[in-house]
C-alpha positions, 0 to 999 in steps of 0.5 A: 817540073814534074809530067803531066798526066791525063787517062782518058776512058775511052772505047767499047770496053773503056780503055785506061789510054794514059797521056803523059806530058812535059809542060816544060819541053812539050813532048808527049807520049800515049799509052793503049791509044784506044777507039775511038780516042783520036779526036780527044788526044788531039784535042788534049795535045793541041790545047797544052801545046805538047808534041806527041813522040811515041804511041805505044801499047803494052800490048796488042789487042784491039783494045789498047791499040785501035786508033795507033793508026789513026794516031801515026797519020793524023802526025804525018798529015798536019806535021810531017814527021812520022810518029815513032810506034812502040810495043814489045817483039813478041806482041808485035805481031798482033800490031801488024796484023790485028785478030779483033776478035769481039771488035765492034769495028774494023782495027787498023793495021800498024807497024812498030818503028820501036821494040819494047824490051824489059829493061829499055827506058823510055825517055821524053822531057820529063818523063822516065819510065822502065819497060817491065816485060809482064807475060801472062795475057800475052806474050808479049805484055809489058807494064811501064814505071815511072820511079820518080813518080810512084806510078806503074801502068800495068796494061792487063797485067794487074786490076784492081783486084783482079788479074788479066785474062789468060785464057785468049791466044799467048794466055800463060796462068804460071806467066801471069803469076810470075808478072804478079809477082813481081810488081808485087816486089815495087814499093807499097806507094806506088800508084797502079794505073790498069788498063781498064778500071779504077787506079789501085797501089801495090799495097791495097792489091798485095795482099790477094798477089800474095796469096795467089803467088803462095799457090801457085794457082791462079784463085777463082776468089777475088778481093 
């Protein structure tokens, strides 16, 4: 049986919190837990009798990692174990010393316990995700590719008709263009779950990404 996916938009920026679970092994991971998603995540895990084994951030901005500390605390208090927390090494400092920018609430620090670098595999039961280092929004931004299911969790690299901002600390236009070009090489039918907004497919985004890569610049006009 394949993994089950729940996408739970959360927080003031409606971050797409992705909860992926193996219904047989009852193991789960969560991607980009935003504040406030703790209660909804705990309820979804309890309803399915899933054990959360990894919580990770596709990058270190507050709207993608704010609930990591609370999740770790919940697992410690209720299950007497430590929750593995993952991020790319280049964004580790953003989790350890959050800079909330315009966050409307405090963002607690958390210490990552697992580095997620290019080519790493995230495995939990039927879950098998390839870590792709896709900088541009931040230095340590990653995307996660479920090759078997044909799903890409793109964080804030690729959106429907758009790319992630490059004018924030750690942003880089050239790196973003290269990352978009790399993602565009995935199968056209690959379903894209972005960090915010509606799902899309690689094929649907390919025309404008091709224009960006060919021109070598992030064009102002987007589809």
